[in-house]
C-alpha positions as CSV (number, residue, x, y, z in Angstrom):
1,M,-3.8,13.3,2.2
2,L,-6.2,12.0,0.0
3,D,-9.3,13.7,1.9
4,R,-7.2,16.6,1.8
5,L,-6.4,17.0,-1.8
6,E,-10.4,17.8,-2.5
7,H,-9.9,20.2,-0.4
8,A,-6.8,21.9,-1.9
9,L,-8.0,21.6,-4.9
10,R,-11.7,23.6,-4.2
11,A,-9.3,26.7,-2.9
12,R,-7.5,27.6,-5.6
13,P,-9.7,26.2,-8.0
14,E,-8.4,28.5,-11.4
15,R,-4.8,27.4,-11.3
16,P,-3.5,25.0,-13.7
17,A,-3.1,21.1,-12.0
18,V,-2.8,18.6,-15.2
19,L,-0.3,19.6,-17.9
20,S,1.0,18.4,-21.6
21,A,3.4,18.9,-23.6
22,T,2.8,19.6,-27.7
23,R,5.4,18.3,-30.3
24,T,7.4,21.8,-29.1
25,G,7.9,20.8,-25.7
26,A,4.9,23.7,-25.3
27,T,3.1,23.2,-22.4
28,R,-1.2,23.3,-22.7
29,V,-2.9,22.7,-19.6
30,R,-5.2,19.3,-19.7
31,A,-7.6,20.6,-16.0
32,T,-7.3,23.2,-13.7
33,R,-7.4,22.2,-10.3
34,G,-11.6,23.3,-10.3
35,E,-12.4,21.0,-12.8
36,L,-10.2,17.7,-11.4
37,A,-12.2,18.3,-8.8
38,E,-15.4,19.2,-10.8
39,L,-15.2,16.0,-12.0
40,A,-14.1,13.4,-9.5
41,Q,-17.8,14.9,-7.6
42,A,-19.2,14.5,-11.1
43,Y,-17.7,10.4,-11.5
44,A,-18.5,9.4,-7.3
45,A,-22.1,11.0,-7.8
46,A,-22.4,8.5,-11.0
47,L,-20.8,5.6,-8.9
48,H,-23.1,6.3,-5.7
49,A,-26.2,6.4,-8.9
50,R,-25.3,2.7,-9.8
51,G,-25.8,1.7,-6.5
52,L,-22.4,1.0,-5.6
53,R,-21.3,1.3,-1.8
54,P,-18.6,1.2,0.1
55,G,-16.1,-1.8,-0.1
56,D,-17.0,-2.8,-3.7
57,T,-14.5,-3.4,-6.5
58,V,-14.5,-1.3,-9.4
59,G,-11.9,-2.0,-12.2
60,V,-10.0,0.9,-14.0
61,A,-8.4,0.3,-17.3
62,V,-8.1,4.4,-17.8
63,R,-4.7,6.4,-19.3
64,P,-3.2,8.5,-16.5
65,G,-4.3,11.3,-16.5
66,P,-6.9,13.9,-15.5
67,R,-9.7,11.0,-16.3
68,A,-7.8,8.1,-14.0
69,L,-7.2,10.1,-10.7
70,A,-10.3,11.3,-10.8
71,V,-11.8,8.0,-11.1
72,L,-9.2,7.3,-8.4
73,L,-10.2,9.9,-6.0
74,A,-14.0,9.5,-6.5
75,L,-13.8,6.0,-5.5
76,W,-11.8,7.3,-2.6
77,R,-14.7,9.4,-1.8
78,L,-17.1,6.1,-1.6
79,G,-15.1,4.0,0.1
80,L,-14.9,2.0,-3.4
81,R,-12.0,-0.6,-4.4
82,G,-10.2,0.1,-7.1
83,A,-8.8,-2.8,-8.8
84,V,-6.1,-1.3,-11.5
85,L,-6.3,-3.4,-14.6
86,D,-2.6,-2.7,-16.3
87,P,-2.6,-4.0,-20.8
88,G,1.3,-4.9,-19.7
89,A,0.5,-7.6,-17.9
90,G,-1.7,-10.0,-20.3
91,A,-5.0,-11.2,-21.0
92,E,-5.2,-14.4,-19.3
93,V,-3.2,-13.4,-16.5
94,L,-5.4,-10.0,-15.8
95,R,-9.0,-12.9,-16.2
96,A,-7.2,-14.7,-13.6
97,R,-6.7,-11.9,-10.9
98,L,-10.2,-10.4,-11.7
99,A,-11.8,-13.8,-10.8
100,L,-10.9,-13.6,-7.4
101,A,-11.4,-9.3,-7.7
102,R,-15.0,-9.6,-8.9
103,P,-15.4,-6.3,-9.9
104,A,-19.0,-4.6,-9.9
105,L,-17.7,-2.3,-13.0
106,V,-15.5,-1.8,-14.6
107,L,-14.8,1.3,-16.0
108,A,-12.3,1.8,-18.9
109,D,-11.7,4.6,-21.6
110,A,-11.9,4.5,-25.5
111,A,-8.4,3.1,-25.9
112,A,-8.8,0.3,-23.2
113,Q,-11.7,-1.2,-24.8
114,A,-10.3,-0.9,-28.1
115,V,-7.0,-2.8,-26.8
116,A,-9.5,-6.0,-25.2
117,G,-11.8,-5.4,-29.1
118,W,-11.0,-4.6,-32.3
119,A,-7.3,-3.1,-32.2
120,R,-6.6,-6.4,-30.0
121,T,-3.9,-7.7,-32.5
122,P,-2.1,-4.7,-33.6
123,A,-1.5,-4.2,-29.3
124,R,-0.3,-7.5,-29.3
125,R,2.8,-6.6,-31.3
126,A,3.2,-3.7,-28.5
127,R,2.5,-6.3,-25.5
128,L,-0.7,-5.0,-24.5
129,E,-3.1,-7.2,-23.8
130,L,-6.5,-6.8,-22.2
131,P,-9.3,-9.4,-21.7
132,E,-12.7,-9.3,-23.0
133,L,-13.9,-6.1,-20.9
134,A,-17.7,-7.6,-20.7
135,G,-17.1,-10.7,-19.9
136,L,-15.8,-8.7,-16.3
137,G,-19.1,-7.7,-15.7
138,P,-20.4,-4.8,-16.6
139,V,-18.4,-1.8,-18.2
140,A,-19.0,2.2,-18.4
141,T,-16.9,4.7,-20.4
142,V,-14.5,6.8,-18.9
143,G,-14.0,10.1,-21.7
144,P,-15.1,10.0,-25.1
145,R,-16.6,7.1,-26.5
146,L,-15.8,5.4,-29.9
147,P,-18.0,3.5,-31.6
148,G,-18.2,0.0,-29.9
149,C,-17.9,1.2,-26.8
150,A,-19.7,0.9,-23.7
151,P,-22.2,2.9,-22.4
152,A,-20.8,6.3,-21.1
153,L,-20.3,6.7,-17.1
154,G,-21.6,9.8,-17.7
155,T,-20.5,13.4,-15.4
156,G,-24.6,14.5,-14.6
157,A,-26.3,12.2,-11.6
158,P,-27.6,14.7,-9.2
159,R,-25.0,15.0,-6.6
160,T,-27.3,15.8,-3.4
161,G,-26.5,12.2,-0.9
162,V,-23.4,11.2,-2.1
163,P,-22.1,10.5,0.7
164,V,-18.4,10.6,1.8
165,Y,-16.4,7.1,3.3
166,G,-17.0,7.6,7.4
167,G,-15.5,4.1,7.7
168,T,-12.4,2.6,9.0
169,D,-8.7,3.2,7.9
170,A,-7.9,-0.3,7.4
171,A,-10.3,-0.8,4.9
172,D,-9.3,-1.9,1.0
173,A,-8.7,0.9,-0.7
174,V,-6.8,-0.2,-4.5
175,I,-5.3,-4.3,-5.7
176,V,-2.6,-3.8,-7.5
177,F,-1.7,-7.0,-9.3
178,T,1.8,-7.9,-9.9
179,S,3.9,-11.2,-10.6
180,G,1.6,-14.6,-11.2
181,T,0.3,-17.1,-13.4
182,T,-2.7,-18.0,-14.1
183,S,-3.0,-20.5,-12.5
184,R,-1.2,-19.0,-9.3
185,P,-2.3,-14.7,-9.2
186,R,-1.0,-12.4,-7.0
187,A,-2.8,-9.2,-5.9
188,V,-1.5,-6.9,-3.9
189,V,-4.4,-5.1,-1.8
190,H,-3.3,-1.9,0.3
191,S,-5.3,-0.5,2.8
192,R,-7.2,2.9,2.9
193,A,-4.0,3.8,5.8
194,G,-1.2,2.1,3.9
195,L,-1.8,4.2,0.7
196,A,-2.0,7.6,3.0
197,A,0.9,6.3,4.3
198,G,2.9,5.7,1.3
199,M,1.6,9.5,-0.1
200,D,2.9,10.9,3.2
201,T,6.6,9.3,1.7
202,V,6.3,10.3,-1.1
203,A,5.7,14.3,0.2
204,S,8.1,14.5,2.5
205,L,10.8,13.4,-0.2
206,F,9.8,16.3,-2.5
207,T,9.9,18.5,0.8
208,A,13.2,17.7,1.8
209,G,16.3,18.8,1.2
210,P,17.4,22.3,-0.8
211,A,15.5,22.1,-3.9
212,S,12.4,22.2,-1.9
213,G,13.3,25.8,-1.2
214,G,10.9,27.4,-3.9
215,H,7.4,27.7,-4.3
216,D,4.8,25.4,-3.8
217,A,3.4,26.9,-7.6
218,E,6.5,25.8,-9.2
219,P,5.6,22.5,-11.4
220,V,6.6,19.1,-11.0
221,L,7.0,16.3,-14.0
222,G,6.2,12.7,-13.3
223,G,3.2,10.3,-14.5
224,T,2.0,8.1,-11.4
225,F,-0.6,8.1,-8.7
226,F,2.3,8.9,-6.0
227,V,3.6,11.9,-7.6
228,L,0.5,13.5,-8.3
229,V,-1.2,13.3,-5.3
230,P,1.4,14.9,-2.7
231,S,2.4,17.2,-6.2
232,L,-1.3,18.2,-6.2
233,T,-2.1,18.6,-2.7
234,R,0.7,21.0,-1.8
235,G,-0.3,23.6,-4.3
236,A,2.4,22.3,-7.5
237,P,1.1,21.7,-11.3
238,V,2.4,18.3,-12.4
239,A,3.4,17.7,-16.1
240,L,3.2,14.5,-17.8
241,P,5.7,12.8,-19.1
242,A,6.1,13.2,-22.8
243,R,6.4,9.9,-24.7
244,S,8.7,10.6,-27.2
245,P,12.2,10.9,-26.1
246,G,12.7,14.5,-28.2
247,V,9.2,16.1,-27.3
248,L,10.0,15.2,-23.8
249,A,13.5,16.4,-23.9
250,R,12.2,19.7,-25.2
251,Q,9.1,19.3,-22.3
252,L,11.9,20.1,-20.1
253,R,14.1,22.9,-21.3
254,R,10.6,25.1,-21.5
255,L,8.9,23.6,-18.0
256,R,11.7,24.2,-15.8
257,P,10.5,21.2,-13.5
258,R,11.7,21.7,-9.8
259,D,10.9,17.6,-9.1
260,T,11.1,15.5,-12.0
261,Y,9.8,12.0,-11.7
262,L,10.6,8.9,-14.7
263,T,11.7,5.9,-15.2
264,P,15.4,4.4,-16.2
265,P,14.2,3.7,-19.5
266,Q,12.6,7.7,-20.0
267,L,16.1,8.6,-18.0
268,S,17.8,7.0,-20.5
269,D,16.0,7.7,-23.8
270,A,15.6,11.4,-22.6
271,L,18.8,12.0,-22.0
272,G,20.1,10.0,-25.8
273,A,17.5,12.9,-26.8
274,G,20.3,15.8,-25.4
275,A,17.9,16.1,-22.2
276,R,18.8,19.0,-19.9
277,F,17.0,19.1,-16.1
278,G,17.6,20.7,-13.2
279,G,16.3,20.6,-9.5
280,R,16.0,17.4,-8.3
281,V,15.7,14.1,-10.8
282,W,13.6,10.2,-8.8
283,T,13.9,7.2,-10.3
284,G,12.7,4.2,-10.1
285,S,10.4,1.2,-10.9
286,A,13.8,-0.3,-12.6
287,P,16.9,-1.1,-11.5
288,A,19.1,2.9,-11.8
289,S,23.4,2.0,-11.8
290,A,25.3,5.1,-10.5
291,A,26.5,5.8,-14.5
292,L,22.7,6.4,-15.1
293,L,22.8,8.5,-12.5
294,D,25.8,10.3,-12.8
295,R,24.7,11.2,-15.9
296,V,21.7,13.1,-15.4
297,R,23.8,15.1,-13.1
298,A,26.3,15.8,-15.7
299,A,23.0,16.8,-17.6
300,G,22.4,20.0,-15.0
301,A,20.4,17.8,-12.5
302,D,21.1,18.9,-8.7
303,Q,20.6,15.5,-7.2
304,A,19.4,12.2,-9.2
305,W,17.8,9.6,-6.9
306,G,16.6,6.5,-7.2
307,V,14.2,4.8,-5.3
308,Y,13.8,1.5,-4.4
309,A,9.7,0.7,-4.2
310,L,7.3,-2.4,-5.0
311,T,4.3,-2.6,-5.8
312,E,3.8,-3.7,-2.0
313,L,5.9,-1.5,-0.5
314,F,6.4,2.3,-2.2
315,P,8.6,3.9,-1.4
316,A,10.8,1.7,0.6
317,A,14.4,3.0,0.5
318,A,16.2,6.5,-1.6
319,V,20.3,7.2,-2.4
320,E,21.3,9.8,-3.8
321,S,23.8,9.2,-6.8
322,R,27.0,10.7,-5.2
323,E,26.1,8.2,-2.3
324,K,25.8,5.4,-4.8
325,A,28.7,6.2,-6.7
326,A,30.4,6.2,-3.4
327,F,30.5,2.9,-3.1
328,T,32.8,0.0,-3.6
329,G,31.5,-2.5,-2.1
330,P,29.6,-5.9,-4.2
331,G,26.1,-5.0,-4.9
332,D,23.6,-2.2,-5.5
333,L,23.4,-0.2,-2.5
334,V,20.0,1.4,-2.5
335,G,20.2,3.7,0.4
336,A,18.6,4.1,3.9
337,P,15.0,2.5,4.6
338,L,12.2,5.8,4.8
339,P,11.2,6.6,8.0
340,G,9.0,4.2,9.5
341,V,10.4,1.3,7.3
342,R,11.6,-2.2,8.5
343,A,14.3,-4.0,6.1
344,A,15.5,-7.7,7.5
345,V,17.1,-10.4,6.0
346,D,15.9,-13.8,6.5
347,G,18.1,-16.9,6.8
348,D,18.3,-17.8,2.6
349,G,19.4,-13.7,2.0
350,Q,16.2,-12.7,1.3
351,L,15.0,-8.9,2.1
352,L,12.4,-8.3,3.8
353,L,10.7,-5.0,4.5
354,A,7.8,-3.8,7.1
355,G,5.8,-0.5,7.4
356,P,3.0,1.8,7.7
357,A,3.3,1.5,3.3
358,A,3.4,-1.6,2.8
359,R,0.7,-3.7,1.9
360,D,-2.2,-5.6,3.7
361,R,-2.4,-8.8,2.0
362,Y,-2.7,-10.1,-1.2
363,L,-5.4,-11.3,-2.4
364,G,-7.6,-14.2,-1.2
365,E,-4.2,-14.4,1.8
366,E,-3.9,-13.6,5.3
367,P,-2.7,-10.2,5.9
368,D,1.2,-10.4,6.4
369,P,3.5,-8.1,8.1
370,W,6.4,-8.6,6.6
371,V,7.2,-8.6,2.9
372,R,9.5,-10.9,0.9
373,T,10.8,-9.0,-1.3
374,G,12.2,-11.8,-3.8
375,D,15.6,-9.9,-3.7
376,R,18.5,-11.3,-1.9
377,A,20.2,-8.6,-0.1
378,R,22.9,-7.7,2.9
379,L,22.3,-4.5,5.4
380,D,25.8,-2.8,5.2
381,G,27.6,-1.2,9.1
382,A,24.9,1.9,8.3
383,G,22.0,-0.7,8.3
384,R,22.2,0.6,4.3
385,I,20.0,-1.9,1.9
386,V,22.3,-3.4,-0.7
387,L,20.8,-5.7,-3.0
388,E,22.4,-8.9,-4.3
389,G,20.2,-9.9,-7.1
390,R,16.7,-11.6,-7.4
391,C,16.6,-14.8,-6.2
392,K,14.9,-16.2,-8.8
393,D,17.9,-15.6,-11.2
394,M,20.2,-17.4,-9.7
395,V,22.5,-18.4,-12.4
396,L,24.4,-22.7,-12.0
397,R,27.6,-22.7,-13.0
398,R,29.7,-25.9,-12.9
399,A,27.8,-25.9,-9.3
400,E,28.3,-22.6,-7.9
401,N,25.3,-20.6,-7.1
402,I,25.9,-16.9,-9.3
403,Y,23.7,-14.1,-8.0
404,P,23.4,-11.5,-11.0
405,G,23.0,-8.2,-9.2
406,L,25.3,-9.1,-6.9
407,Y,27.9,-8.4,-10.1
408,E,26.2,-6.7,-12.7
409,P,26.6,-3.1,-11.1
410,G,30.3,-3.7,-12.5
411,L,29.3,-3.9,-15.9
412,H,28.3,-0.2,-16.1
413,V,31.3,1.3,-16.9
414,P,31.2,5.2,-19.5
415,G,29.7,4.7,-22.5
416,V,27.2,1.2,-21.4
417,E,23.5,1.8,-21.4
418,L,22.4,-1.4,-19.9
419,G,24.4,-4.6,-18.8
420,V,22.9,-7.8,-17.5
421,L,24.2,-11.6,-16.4
422,V,22.2,-14.4,-17.3
423,G,22.7,-17.6,-17.9
424,V,22.1,-19.8,-21.0
425,P,21.4,-23.6,-21.2
426,A,24.9,-25.4,-21.8
427,G,23.1,-29.0,-21.2
428,D,22.9,-31.4,-18.5
429,G,21.1,-28.8,-16.3
430,D,24.5,-26.8,-16.1
431,E,24.7,-23.0,-17.5
432,R,27.1,-20.7,-19.2
433,L,26.7,-17.1,-17.6
434,V,27.0,-14.4,-20.2
435,A,27.4,-10.6,-20.1
436,V,25.2,-8.7,-22.2
437,V,26.0,-4.4,-22.6
438,Q,24.1,-2.4,-24.8
439,P,26.5,-0.1,-25.8
440,Q,25.4,4.1,-26.0
441,R,24.8,5.5,-28.8
442,G,27.8,6.3,-30.7
443,V,29.9,4.4,-28.8
444,P,32.2,1.5,-30.3
445,E,32.3,-2.0,-29.1
446,P,36.5,-2.4,-29.1
447,A,36.5,0.8,-26.8
448,L,33.6,-1.5,-24.7
449,R,35.4,-4.2,-24.7
450,A,38.5,-2.6,-23.6
451,A,36.9,-0.8,-20.7
452,L,35.2,-3.4,-19.9
453,S,38.5,-6.2,-19.4
454,D,39.5,-5.0,-16.0
455,P,35.8,-5.0,-13.9
456,L,34.9,-8.9,-16.0
457,R,38.6,-10.1,-13.8
458,R,37.5,-8.5,-10.6
459,M,34.4,-10.8,-10.4
460,G,37.3,-13.9,-10.1
461,T,34.7,-16.9,-10.8
462,A,31.6,-15.5,-11.1
463,R,33.4,-14.1,-14.3
464,P,31.5,-14.3,-17.5
465,D,31.7,-16.7,-20.1
466,A,31.2,-14.7,-22.6
467,L,30.6,-11.4,-23.9
468,L,28.0,-10.0,-26.4
469,F,27.0,-6.5,-27.3
470,A,23.6,-5.8,-28.6
471,R,20.3,-4.3,-27.4
472,I,18.6,-5.4,-23.8
473,P,15.0,-6.3,-24.1
474,L,12.8,-5.0,-21.7
475,S,9.6,-5.6,-20.8
476,G,5.8,-4.5,-18.1
477,R,5.0,-0.8,-17.9
478,S,8.2,-0.3,-15.9
479,R,10.6,-1.7,-18.5
480,K,12.4,-3.4,-16.7
481,P,15.4,-6.1,-18.2
482,D,13.5,-8.4,-19.4
483,R,16.3,-11.3,-18.4
484,A,14.3,-14.2,-20.1
485,A,14.2,-12.9,-23.7
486,A,17.7,-11.9,-22.9
487,S,18.8,-15.2,-22.4
488,A,17.2,-16.8,-25.7
489,L,18.5,-13.9,-27.3
490,A,22.1,-14.5,-26.1
491,A,21.6,-18.1,-26.9
492,G,20.9,-16.9,-30.0
493,L,23.9,-15.1,-31.3
494,L,26.2,-16.7,-29.2
495,A,24.6,-20.2,-31.9
496,A,25.7,-17.7,-34.5
497,G,29.2,-17.2,-33.8
498,R,28.5,-13.7,-32.2
499,G,30.3,-12.8,-29.1
500,G,33.1,-13.6,-27.9
501,P,35.0,-14.4,-24.5
502,A,34.6,-12.4,-21.2
């Protein structure tokens, strides 16, 4: 698909490719299809002129948008390996991870260089941090430069003689850093074949079902590489979601996208701002409850899908809101494995996944066809995946192992924005199980306590010791619930006499 994209862009060069929104929600063209193709070709020529050759690693710290996409297309064309630098991972962890990747060049925009330099202190308050980029290797600026930035990558290098990679599909394409510590960093390596397979799976999702009866030129809203490439290849312009919930709500009203991909926190914030949806809405990167998907459909979407995906395999499974709402068993139904994905459960109850889109290996380790997800799960009679919680999130209470993910769906009654179960140390190695619930805006706590009474009772021996109402801390680029921070918050609130019995 990445090979086809450049030809598709040049076939209709005058049409919009990447869009954004003004404060009023009006659409602004960030780049046409021809401009995007030209930029990718210019970056490829510049990288080739610098002496980079197939197999070399290039660190990428560029905000999502036309330039980031053009960089990745240039890397693909030359057979280079891109290492995606996420400022949400923390400077020390990234420095340790990059010691494995050893980039020959780091490409960074002015914002990334500010986070690594003069704006480090305010960026830390936003939980963003990059190591000093110059210490990782040569640095080149992509896009406009600010004072103190590295020299520009440039777009004027000769384009004659720039090769198109013709090697094996088993070669490395991208490194994405994931869980781990500075002492044992984890870096997911995807091959060219694996990356292409993931793109094909996403494309099949976007082109399947009744909502695909429209024209290819209908816009898609979403900012990830896995959304941009399939959509642009089939001719659809892609709008980058506005950061402000209010602007995002206005953007949705004006754009009327056929497909929308937002994370659960983005969806929740947009709904709080009065957003209306249409077509199909997809969400992933963090748990999406049946209640959230139902709210999206109530706000006008024809379909609302939860996508189960990992850094190691994207996407793995998907479930539509009506199927998820009809599920009454314990745990979180995330759907049947997508075509080509194989699922199994090991002797410890951990979900294992394999398939063409799975990562090739972790950097510095041998290839392994099975991805150990870290999720406890079971496969129901229809072969669907039902999650039962993260293995490492287990709470030990009175010698009983409790997996929060098995019971947390019960917390999501109407009026609940988000709910988690966390352990709070109780001494002698024991823990208290605490339900932390974040109400939707304007919903009174007494009404929620009453609504939660029956679901909490049905948890049986896993019933929480206490119920707290508070805003749940989020972490990372996908803004998942930060369980460690939620546990610390619960401990502080309980010590202050807040909360009550569940």
